[in-house]
C-alpha positions in Angstrom: 0.0 0.0 0.0 1.3 3.5 -0.9 2.4 5.4 2.2 0.9 8.9 2.8 2.9 11.6 1.1 5.6 13.0 3.4 4.1 16.5 2.8 0.7 15.4 4.0 2.2 14.3 7.3 4.8 17.0 8.1 3.6 19.9 6.1 6.9 20.2 4.3 7.6 19.9 0.6 8.0 16.2 -0.5 10.3 17.0 -3.5 13.9 16.0 -2.9 17.0 15.8 -5.0 19.4 12.9 -5.4 22.7 14.0 -6.8 25.1 11.7 -8.6 27.4 13.8 -10.7 29.3 11.1 -12.4 26.9 8.1 -11.9 24.0 8.6 -14.3 20.9 6.7 -12.9 19.5 6.5 -16.4 22.5 5.0 -18.2 22.8 1.4 -19.2 24.6 -0.5 -16.4 27.9 -1.8 -17.6 28.7 1.3 -19.6 32.0 3.0 -18.9 32.3 3.8 -15.2 28.7 2.7 -14.7 28.1 0.3 -11.8 26.9 0.0 -8.3 26.4 3.7 -7.7 24.2 4.1 -10.7 22.1 1.1 -9.6 21.8 2.5 -6.0 20.7 6.0 -7.0 18.1 4.8 -9.5 16.7 2.0 -7.3 16.5 4.3 -4.3 14.9 7.0 -6.3 12.2 4.8 -7.7 11.5 3.1 -4.4 11.2 6.5 -2.7 8.8 7.6 -5.3 6.6 4.6 -4.4 6.6 6.0 -0.9 5.2 9.3 -2.0 8.3 11.4 -2.5 8.9 13.5 -5.7 12.4 12.6 -6.6 14.6 14.5 -9.0 18.0 12.8 -9.7 20.7 15.1 -11.0 23.7 13.9 -13.0 26.0 15.2 -15.7 25.3 15.0 -19.4 28.0 13.0 -21.2 26.7 12.7 -24.7 25.1 15.3 -27.0 22.3 13.0 -28.0 21.3 12.2 -24.4 17.9 13.3 -23.3 18.0 16.1 -20.8 15.3 14.4 -18.7 14.3 10.8 -18.3 11.1 9.8 -16.5 11.6 6.5 -14.8 8.2 6.2 -13.0 5.6 8.6 -11.6 7.5 10.8 -9.2 11.0 9.9 -10.3 13.1 11.4 -13.1 16.7 11.8 -14.0 17.8 15.4 -15.0 21.1 15.8 -16.9 22.9 19.1 -16.5 25.6 20.4 -18.7 28.9 20.9 -16.8 32.0 20.9 -18.8 32.2 19.2 -22.2 29.2 17.1 -23.2 31.4 14.0 -23.3 32.7 11.3 -21.0 35.2 12.6 -18.5 37.0 10.4 -16.0 35.7 10.9 -12.5 39.2 12.1 -11.4 39.0 15.0 -13.9 35.5 16.3 -13.1 36.1 18.4 -10.1 36.8 21.6 -12.0 33.4 21.4 -13.7 31.5 21.2 -10.4 30.9 24.9 -10.0 29.1 24.9 -13.3 27.1 21.9 -12.1 26.0 23.8 -9.1 25.0 26.9 -11.1 23.0 24.7 -13.5 21.2 23.0 -10.6 20.3 26.4 -9.0 19.1 27.6 -12.4 16.9 24.5 -12.8 15.3 25.2 -9.4 14.5 28.8 -10.4 13.1 27.6 -13.8 10.9 25.0 -12.1 10.1 27.3 -9.1 11.1 24.7 -6.7 13.5 24.5 -3.8 14.7 21.2 -2.5 14.5 20.9 1.3 16.9 17.9 1.2 19.6 16.6 -1.1 21.1 13.2 -0.9 24.5 13.3 -2.4 26.4 10.3 -3.7 30.2 10.0 -4.0 32.6 12.8 -3.0 32.1 14.9 -6.1 28.4 15.2 -5.4 29.2 15.8 -1.7 31.1 18.9 -2.7 28.0 20.0 -4.8 25.7 19.5 -1.8 28.0 21.5 0.5 28.2 24.3 -2.1 24.4 24.3 -2.5 24.1 25.1 1.2 25.6 28.5 0.4 22.7 29.2 -1.9 19.7 27.9 0.1 18.8 26.2 3.4 18.7 22.5 3.0 19.5 19.2 4.6 22.3 17.2 3.2 22.4 13.4 3.5 25.5 11.8 1.9 26.6 8.3 0.8 30.3 7.9 0.0 30.1 4.7 -2.2 33.9 4.7 -2.0 36.3 6.3 0.5 39.4 7.8 -0.9 41.6 6.9 2.0 40.7 3.2 1.6 40.9 3.3 -2.2 44.3 4.9 -2.3 45.7 2.2 0.0 44.7 -0.3 -2.7 45.9 1.3 -5.9 49.4 1.5 -7.3 49.1 5.1 -8.5 47.6 8.0 -6.5 45.9 10.5 -8.8 46.6 14.2 -8.6 43.1 14.9 -7.2 43.7 12.8 -4.1 44.5 15.6 -1.7 41.3 17.5 -2.8 39.2 14.4 -2.5 40.4 13.5 1.0 39.8 17.1 2.2 36.3 17.1 0.7 35.4 13.7 2.2 36.5 14.9 5.7 34.6 18.1 5.5 31.5 16.3 4.2 31.5 13.9 7.1 31.9 16.7 9.6 29.2 19.0 8.1 26.5 16.9 6.4 23.4 16.5 8.5 23.8 12.7 8.1 26.2 10.4 6.4 24.8 7.0 5.4 27.3 4.1 5.8 26.2 1.0 3.9 27.9 -1.4 6.3 29.4 -1.4 9.8 32.8 -1.8 8.2 32.4 1.4 6.2 31.3 3.2 9.3 34.4 2.0 11.1 36.6 3.2 8.2 34.9 6.6 8.4 35.6 6.9 12.1 39.1 5.6 12.2 40.4 7.0 8.9 38.4 10.1 8.0 37.1 11.9 11.1 35.8 11.3 14.6 33.2 14.0 14.0 29.9 13.8 12.1 26.6 12.0 12.3 26.6 8.5 10.7 23.7 6.1 10.3 24.0 2.6 8.8 21.5 1.8 6.0 22.6 -1.0 3.6 22.3 -1.1 -0.1 19.5 -3.2 -1.6 18.5 -5.4 -4.5 15.3 -6.3 -6.4 14.1 -9.4 -4.6 11.4 -9.9 -7.2 13.7 -9.7 -10.2 16.3 -12.1 -8.7 15.3 -15.5 -7.4 12.3 -16.2 -9.6 14.2 -18.7 -11.8 15.3 -22.2 -11.1 18.8 -23.4 -12.0 17.3 -25.7 -14.6 15.4 -22.9 -16.3 18.4 -20.6 -16.3 20.7 -23.2 -17.7 18.4 -24.1 -20.5 18.1 -20.5 -21.5 21.9 -20.1 -21.5 22.6 -23.5 -23.2 24.4 -25.0 -20.1 23.9 -28.6 -19.0 22.5 -29.5 -15.6 25.8 -31.3 -14.9 27.9 -28.2 -15.6 29.9 -26.6 -12.8 29.5 -22.9 -13.3 31.7 -20.2 -11.8 30.4 -16.6 -12.4 31.8 -13.1 -12.2 30.0 -9.9 -13.2 31.4 -6.4 -13.0 33.7 -3.9 -14.5 37.1 -4.8 -16.0 39.3 -3.0 -13.6 42.5 -4.3 -11.9 41.0 -3.5 -8.5 38.1 -5.9 -9.2 40.5 -8.9 -8.8 39.5 -10.8 -11.9 43.1 -12.0 -12.4 42.9 -13.6 -9.0 39.7 -15.4 -10.0 41.2 -16.7 -13.3 44.4 -17.9 -11.6 42.3 -19.6 -8.9 40.2 -21.5 -11.5 43.5 -22.7 -13.0 44.3 -24.3 -9.6 40.8 -25.9 -9.3 40.5 -29.6 -8.7 37.9 -29.5 -11.5 40.3 -27.9 -13.9 40.3 -30.9 -16.2 36.5 -31.4 -16.0 34.9 -30.8 -19.4 31.8 -29.5 -17.5 33.7 -26.7 -15.7 32.6 -23.2 -17.0 34.1 -19.9 -16.0 31.8 -17.0 -17.1 33.3 -13.5 -16.8 30.6 -11.0 -17.6 30.6 -7.3 -18.0 32.8 -4.8 -19.8 32.3 -1.9 -22.1 32.1 -1.8 -25.8 35.3 -2.1 -27.9 37.5 0.9 -27.6 36.3 2.1 -24.2 38.6 2.4 -21.2 38.2 -1.1 -19.7 38.9 -2.9 -23.0 42.7 -3.0 -22.1 41.9 -4.8 -18.9 39.6 -7.3 -20.6 42.4 -8.0 -23.2 44.8 -8.6 -20.4 42.5 -11.0 -18.6 41.8 -12.9 -21.8 45.6 -13.2 -22.4 46.0 -14.6 -18.9 43.3 -17.2 -19.5 44.9 -18.1 -22.7 48.3 -18.5 -21.1 46.8 -20.7 -18.4 45.1 -22.9 -21.0 41.7 -21.9 -19.8 40.4 -20.5 -23.0 38.3 -23.6 -23.7 36.4 -23.3 -20.5 36.2 -19.5 -20.1 33.4 -17.4 -21.7 33.4 -13.6 -22.0 29.8 -12.7 -22.9 30.5 -9.0 -22.6 27.9 -6.6 -21.2 25.0 -8.6 -19.8 21.6 -6.9 -20.1 19.3 -6.3 -17.1 16.9 -8.9 -18.6 19.6 -11.6 -19.0 21.5 -11.1 -15.7 19.0 -13.0 -13.5 19.6 -16.1 -15.7 23.4 -15.9 -15.2 23.1 -15.6 -11.4 20.5 -18.5 -11.2 22.6 -20.7 -13.5 25.8 -20.3 -11.5 27.0 -22.7 -8.8 29.0 -20.0 -7.2 29.3 -16.2 -7.8 32.8 -14.8 -7.1 33.5 -11.3 -6.0 37.4 -11.1 -5.8 37.6 -7.3 -5.4 40.6 -5.8 -3.6 38.1 -3.6 -1.9 34.3 -3.0 -1.9 32.5 -0.5 0.2 29.4 -2.7 -0.1 29.3 -4.9 -3.2 25.9 -5.1 -4.9 26.9 -8.2 -6.9 27.1 -10.2 -3.7 23.5 -9.6 -2.7 22.2 -10.0 -6.3 23.7 -13.4 -6.3 22.4 -14.2 -2.8 18.9 -13.1 -3.9 19.3 -15.7 -6.7 20.0 -18.4 -4.2 23.6 -18.6 -5.4 26.4 -18.9 -2.8 29.2 -16.3 -2.9 32.9 -16.5 -2.6 34.2 -13.0 -1.9 37.2 -11.1 -0.7 37.3 -10.6 3.0 37.1 -6.8 2.8 34.8 -3.8 3.4 31.1 -4.3 3.0 31.5 -7.9 1.8 32.3 -8.8 5.4 28.8 -7.6 6.2 26.8 -9.0 3.3 28.3 -12.5 3.1 28.1 -14.8 6.1 31.1 -17.2 6.2 29.9 -20.8 6.2 26.4 -19.5 6.0 25.8 -17.9 2.7 29.3 -18.4 1.2 32.9 -17.9 2.0 35.3 -15.0 2.6 38.9 -15.2 1.4 41.8 -12.6 1.8 42.0 -10.5 -1.3 44.6 -11.6 -3.9 44.8 -15.1 -2.2 44.7 -17.2 -5.3 45.0 -20.5 -3.4 42.4 -19.5 -1.0 39.9 -18.6 -3.7 40.6 -21.9 -5.5 39.9 -23.9 -2.3 36.7 -21.9 -1.5 35.4 -22.3 -5.0 36.1 -26.0 -5.0 34.4 -26.5 -1.6 31.2 -25.2 -3.1 31.5 -26.9 -6.4 32.1 -30.3 -4.7 29.1 -30.3 -2.5 25.6 -29.9 -4.0 23.9 -30.2 -0.7 26.0 -27.4 0.7 25.3 -25.2 -2.3 21.6 -25.6 -1.9 21.7 -25.0 1.9 23.8 -21.9 1.6 21.8 -20.7 -1.4 18.5 -20.8 0.5 20.1 -19.1 3.5 21.5 -16.4 1.2 18.0 -15.8 -0.2 16.5 -15.5 3.3 19.2 -13.0 4.4 18.5 -10.8 1.4 14.8 -10.8 1.9 15.2 -9.9 5.5 17.9 -7.2 5.2 18.6 -6.1 1.7 15.4 -5.3 -0.3 15.2 -1.9 -2.0 11.8 -1.4 -0.4 13.3 -1.8 3.1 16.2 0.5 2.2 13.9 3.2 0.9 11.7 2.9 4.1 14.8 3.5 6.2 16.0 6.4 4.1 12.5 8.0 4.1 12.4 7.9 7.9 15.9 9.4 8.0 14.9 12.2 5.6 11.7 13.0 7.6 13.7 13.2 10.8 15.9 15.9 9.3 13.7 17.7 6.8 11.6 19.6 9.4 14.7 21.4 10.4 14.7 23.4 7.1 13.3 27.0 7.4 11.4 28.3 4.4 
């Protein structure tokens, strides 16, 4: 049942803004630099609209042919603003265009004769926008980091020039935002220990579509994908980025006790179209698979559509998330919603979503042998797979539905929004 409009309860405007400068909620997932943040913002926006909020989601226009507005459902739309060139710009090079983004957003409000009492900013770039907007109007700022610079830079070989700016913005945002949403206890601990002891933090996890994932049987999914019921299927989905640990997965499969089994399939899904940034990493991973004589059992289906993705999760015996770091890791709960056990790196939010020996296994990042043993443990025991798969589904239903996430965010917004003076 649709909840009463927030405005009807509290007498305050129910139109809010979600800001995601570099993560377009309307873009096709799997496009360059499009991943978990894009999913989060769009799913949260649509779920909040179902609760009665009027949600405007602001992002940066990256192609001349892109529509300036995309209506997702009643009460929820994406608005693309022009800030800098109308072209893809790496997120580490967007900062200088943020003042233009702010001015365009302010102009949009004037044109629409609306003022947002609350903005929910996503990632540090949007956090800067939210803090700057406070200089133009009274508002509540809620912020989600999606990735902490201090943690990211500890896991990359090269520190970008923007790092000092990013770290300063993230610290100021934590200390000045009305509330920062941590998506896991692990992320909250990182904020407190490595960013600032000041600021208001509340834990609200990411979610997934429990209706979309979990409706298919393994047999139905495998028939659709042309896989036999006897196949042993290891699945990865995500960006081709060295930090995602795909090399660890490939080398682990090369050590698998099922390596010589004709029924072993490694499916590595995702990636941009040819010529885009992550193409080099995909080429590198394909070369590694070739060198390890895994080419005959490894498939690279490329970008997997939203319609096809549930089939891949349901068909898999195990879904592997070998990232060097993940603040949350949406892939893990998508797989769990599909009743598929997860083997993941023992880092960040994955320590929260995956229950060791309950819904899957956690392995130290980059531990090739550890990943090989964990994958084999699940492949070797059908009863264990089914037991952990059912437990995974129950955990997602209880804790990680988008509807539940939106309810928690809605309550958070309402707690703060009455503080705004009009």
